[in-house]
N, C-alpha and C positions, 0 to 999 in steps of 0.2 A: 306414895299412896295414889291410887288411880281414882278418877272421878266416878261418882255413882252413875249407874245406868240411867238414861233419861226415862221419865215417866210420861206415858201417853194416856189420854182420855178418849174414849169412844163416845161421841155425842149421840150415836144411834142407840146406845144403851142408857142414855141419860147421864153419862159420866161427866165430871167436871174436874179440871186440873186446879189444884190449890198449891201456891208457892208460899212457904213460910220461911223467910231467910234463905238458907242454903238447902232446905228440904222441900221436896215436891211430893204431893200426894194425889193419887187418883181417887176421887170421891165417887163411889158407886152406890146409887140409891136402890139397893136390893130390898126385897120385902123384909128380910131378916134385919137389915140395917135400920129400916124405917120403923119396924116394930120395936127394936131396941131403943131408938131415939124417943119413941112415944112413951116408953116406960119412965123416962126422965122428964120429958117436956110436956107430957099430956098429948092431947089430940093434935095431929099434924095440921088438920084444918084450922084449928084455933091458933096454932103457931103461925100459919101463913096469914091469917087474919091480923094477928098482932104485928107481924112484920109489915103488912100493908098500912097499918096505923102508926108505924114507927115505934111500937112498944115491945119489940122483940128484945129479949135479955141475952147478955153475953153467955150465960150458962146454957141457954137453949141453943145458941149458935154452936158453941163448943160441943155439946152433946150430939147434935145432928151431924156436924162435920166429922167428929171422931168416929161415930158409928159407920158413916159412909166411907171413911178412910180405911177402917178395918175391913169392910166389905170389898174395898178396892185392892186388898192384899197387903196392907201395911200393918205391921205388928208394932204398935206404939201405945204405951200406957197413956191413959187419959191425962194424968198429971203432967207428963212430958209434953203432950200435944197441946194442952191448954196453955202451958207456959210459952210454947212456941207462938201461939196466937197472940199472947200479950206482948212478946218481944217484937213481933212483926207489926203489930198495931191493927186496930179494927178495920182500917182502910184496906188492909191486905185480904180480909175475908169478906168484905161487903159484896163485891161483884160475884165471887164464886158462890156465896150463900144465895144471892138472888138467882143465879143461874140454876143452882141445885133445886131451889123451891119451884122455879118455873118448870124444870124437868119433872119434878114430882107431880105437880098439878097437871101438866100436859099429858102425862102417861105415854110419852113417846119412847120410853126406855124399853129395852128387851128384857123380858121377865126371866130369862135364863140366867143362872148363876155362873 
């Protein structure tokens, strides 16, 4: 069995790389991904405010990261993705979540899909 192709993130598009165990995901904060995440988490502004207060919930993190992973080209079911988060531990998603929220607020990403 050959190793999977490496995954790269383009910071100019606001992309972030997430490693969960042996899996790597390119998180792309596209408009569609952010709108999908808002359907689950509510307002992204409120989500960012909760994160700044240390009140972000794991369900919110998983929903945001999953939506952005799908936009990054990864076809993974939410149940599988969220289990990978739990296996990897919350420390594995802390920095990538922070980077993603910063990219969303900064607006430095490329709007092209």
